[in-house]
C-alpha positions as CSV (number, residue, x, y, z in Angstrom):
1,M,106.9,91.7,111.9
2,I,103.1,91.3,112.5
3,V,101.2,89.8,109.6
4,P,97.5,89.2,109.8
5,V,96.5,86.3,107.6
6,Y,92.9,85.8,106.3
7,N,92.2,84.0,103.0
8,V,95.2,85.4,101.2
9,A,96.6,82.2,99.6
10,K,96.9,84.0,96.3
11,Y,99.4,86.5,97.7
12,L,100.9,84.9,100.7
13,N,104.0,83.2,99.1
14,Q,105.2,86.5,97.6
15,C,104.6,88.3,100.9
16,L,106.5,85.7,103.0
17,D,109.3,85.3,100.5
18,S,109.9,89.1,100.7
19,I,110.0,88.9,104.5
20,V,112.2,85.9,105.1
21,N,114.7,87.1,102.5
22,Q,115.4,90.4,104.2
23,T,119.1,91.6,104.2
24,Y,118.7,92.3,107.9
25,Q,118.0,88.9,109.5
26,E,117.5,89.5,113.2
27,F,113.7,89.6,113.6
28,E,110.7,87.5,114.3
29,V,107.6,87.1,112.1
30,L,104.2,86.7,113.9
31,L,101.6,85.3,111.5
32,V,98.2,85.7,113.0
33,D,95.8,83.4,111.2
34,D,92.4,85.0,111.6
35,G,90.3,81.9,110.7
36,S,91.5,81.4,107.1
37,T,89.6,78.8,105.1
38,D,91.3,79.0,101.7
39,G,94.6,77.1,102.0
40,S,96.6,79.9,103.5
41,A,97.6,77.6,106.4
42,Q,99.2,75.1,104.0
43,I,101.4,77.9,102.7
44,Y,102.6,79.4,105.9
45,K,103.3,76.1,107.5
46,K,106.0,75.5,105.0
47,Y,107.7,78.7,106.0
48,Q,107.2,77.9,109.7
49,Q,108.9,74.5,109.2
50,L,111.9,76.0,107.4
51,D,112.5,79.2,109.3
52,Q,112.5,79.3,113.1
53,R,111.8,83.1,113.1
54,V,108.3,82.4,111.7
55,K,105.8,81.9,114.4
56,V,102.1,81.2,113.9
57,I,99.2,82.2,116.2
58,K,95.9,80.6,115.0
59,L,92.7,82.2,116.1
60,A,89.6,80.1,116.5
61,A,87.4,82.3,114.3
62,N,87.6,85.3,112.1
63,Q,87.5,88.5,114.2
64,G,89.0,91.1,111.8
65,Q,92.3,92.7,111.1
66,S,92.2,94.9,114.2
67,N,92.0,92.0,116.5
68,A,94.7,90.1,114.6
69,R,97.1,93.0,114.8
70,N,96.4,93.5,118.5
71,V,97.1,89.8,119.1
72,G,100.4,90.3,117.3
73,I,101.3,93.3,119.5
74,E,100.6,91.3,122.7
75,N,102.8,88.4,121.6
76,A,105.7,90.3,120.0
77,T,109.0,90.2,121.8
78,G,111.1,92.7,119.7
79,D,112.0,96.3,120.5
80,Y,110.3,97.5,117.3
81,L,107.2,96.4,115.6
82,T,106.2,96.6,111.9
83,F,102.9,95.6,110.4
84,V,102.8,93.9,107.0
85,D,99.5,93.3,105.1
86,S,99.6,89.8,103.7
87,D,98.8,91.0,100.2
88,D,101.8,93.3,100.2
89,W,105.5,92.6,99.8
90,L,108.7,94.3,100.8
91,N,112.0,95.2,99.1
92,N,114.6,92.9,100.5
93,D,116.4,95.8,102.3
94,F,113.3,97.1,103.9
95,L,114.3,96.4,107.5
96,E,118.0,97.3,106.9
97,Q,117.0,100.8,105.6
98,M,114.2,101.3,108.1
99,L,116.5,100.6,111.0
100,T,119.1,103.2,109.8
101,P,117.5,106.1,111.7
102,V,116.8,103.8,114.7
103,F,120.6,103.1,115.1
104,A,121.7,106.6,114.1
105,H,119.2,108.7,115.9
106,Q,117.1,106.5,118.2
107,A,114.0,107.2,116.1
108,E,110.9,105.9,117.7
109,I,108.8,105.8,114.5
110,V,110.2,105.3,111.0
111,L,108.0,105.9,107.9
112,G,108.6,104.3,104.5
113,N,107.5,105.6,101.1
114,Y,105.9,103.1,98.8
115,Y,104.6,102.0,95.4
116,R,101.1,101.0,94.7
117,Y,100.6,97.9,92.5
118,D,97.7,98.0,90.0
119,E,96.8,94.3,89.8
120,A,94.5,94.9,86.8
121,K,97.1,96.7,84.7
122,Q,100.0,94.7,86.1
123,N,102.1,97.8,86.8
124,F,103.5,99.9,89.6
125,L,102.2,103.3,90.4
126,L,104.9,105.5,92.0
127,Y,103.6,107.2,95.2
128,D,105.7,110.3,95.4
129,P,104.3,113.2,97.5
130,A,107.6,115.1,97.2
131,Y,107.2,116.1,100.8
132,P,110.1,118.5,101.5
133,A,110.0,119.2,105.2
134,Q,112.8,118.1,107.4
135,E,111.1,119.2,110.6
136,L,107.4,119.1,111.3
137,T,105.3,120.8,113.9
138,Q,102.4,118.9,115.4
139,A,100.1,121.2,113.4
140,D,101.9,120.2,110.2
141,Y,101.4,116.5,111.0
142,L,97.7,117.0,111.8
143,R,97.1,119.0,108.6
144,E,98.7,116.3,106.5
145,R,96.8,113.6,108.2
146,S,93.4,115.3,108.1
147,E,93.7,116.1,104.4
148,L,94.9,112.5,103.6
149,R,97.3,113.7,101.0
150,H,100.0,111.5,102.3
151,L,98.9,108.0,103.2
152,E,102.1,107.3,105.0
153,F,100.9,109.5,107.8
154,V,97.7,107.3,108.2
155,S,98.5,103.7,107.5
156,A,100.0,101.2,110.0
157,W,102.0,99.3,107.3
158,G,105.3,100.5,105.9
159,K,106.5,101.8,109.4
160,L,108.6,100.8,112.4
161,F,107.2,101.6,115.8
162,K,109.1,101.4,119.0
163,R,107.4,98.8,121.1
164,T,107.1,101.0,124.2
165,L,104.8,103.3,122.3
166,F,102.1,100.6,122.8
167,D,102.5,100.6,126.6
168,M,99.0,101.8,127.3
169,P,97.1,98.7,126.0
170,E,93.5,99.8,126.2
171,Y,94.2,103.1,124.6
172,L,96.9,102.2,122.1
173,R,95.4,99.3,120.3
174,F,93.5,98.9,117.0
175,P,89.7,99.3,117.6
176,F,87.7,96.1,117.3
177,G,85.2,96.0,114.4
178,K,86.3,99.2,112.7
179,T,87.0,99.7,109.0
180,F,90.1,101.8,108.3
181,E,91.3,100.9,111.8
182,D,94.7,102.5,111.1
183,Q,93.2,106.0,111.4
184,F,91.9,105.3,114.9
185,L,95.4,104.5,116.2
186,V,98.3,105.8,114.2
187,H,97.7,109.5,115.0
188,R,97.9,108.6,118.7
189,L,101.2,107.0,118.2
190,F,102.5,110.0,116.3
191,S,101.7,112.2,119.2
192,K,104.3,110.4,121.4
193,P,107.8,110.4,119.8
194,N,110.2,113.3,119.5
195,V,112.1,111.8,116.6
196,F,111.0,109.8,113.6
197,G,112.4,109.0,110.2
198,I,110.8,109.2,106.8
199,G,111.8,107.6,103.5
200,K,112.0,109.6,100.3
201,K,112.8,106.9,97.7
202,P,110.0,104.4,97.5
203,S,109.9,100.6,97.4
204,T,106.9,98.3,97.3
205,V,106.0,98.9,100.9
206,G,109.3,100.1,102.3
207,A,111.8,102.8,102.5
208,L,115.3,103.8,101.2
209,Q,117.5,106.9,101.7
210,L,115.9,107.8,105.0
211,T,116.2,111.3,106.5
212,V,115.4,112.2,110.1
213,L,112.4,114.4,110.9
214,R,111.8,115.9,114.3
215,L,108.2,116.5,115.4
216,R,108.1,119.9,117.1
217,R,105.2,120.5,119.5
C-alpha cells in the first residue's frame, strides 16, 4: 500500500488503523511523508514502531501527491500496488476481497466500489453506479471515463494494480505538478491488462463481491 502523507494528522489514525487491521496480513505499507509540518510524523511513528510492515520514506520538502506516489512506486517490493489517500479508510477485508480475482483469474487491475463520507453532515453517501456490464470493450471504458460518470474508472485509489504495469517508468508515472493527477495516468494503465475485476458492493474505499470483467479491444 502506498500512502502519501501531508498534514493529515486529523485523519491519519483512522486511515492507518484500517490498514494495519486488514484480514489479509501479507503486505507492506509505504508511508511517503511529503514534508508534513502538522504532527503527522508523531502519529505514523507509533505505527512504524509497532508494525514491521509499516515503512516510512520522508521527503525533504513538499513536492505534491504525484511525486509522493511515484516515490512509493519506485520503493515498493510487492507484486501488486494499491494507493490509499491518507484521509480515507478501508473496510477491514478490503485486501482480502480485492485479491479474490487476482488469485482466481490473475486479474491485473481490480477496482473497488466505495462510499463517500460527508464530513459536514457526518453521514455516508452510497456511490452506486449500478454498472451492469460483465465485459467491456475499450470503447466502453473510454466512454465511461470521458463522461466521468463512474469515478472508479478515473481514480488511483480503491484499486489493485499489478506492479509490472508500471514497467515503463517515464511513461507510467503520475505527472509532477498536476491537479487531478490520476486522470493523466489511470487510463494508460487500463489500456494494458486483459482481465480486471470490479466490485459491486461498496465499502468506504474498497470492494466486496467482486466479479471479473474482461476488457475487449
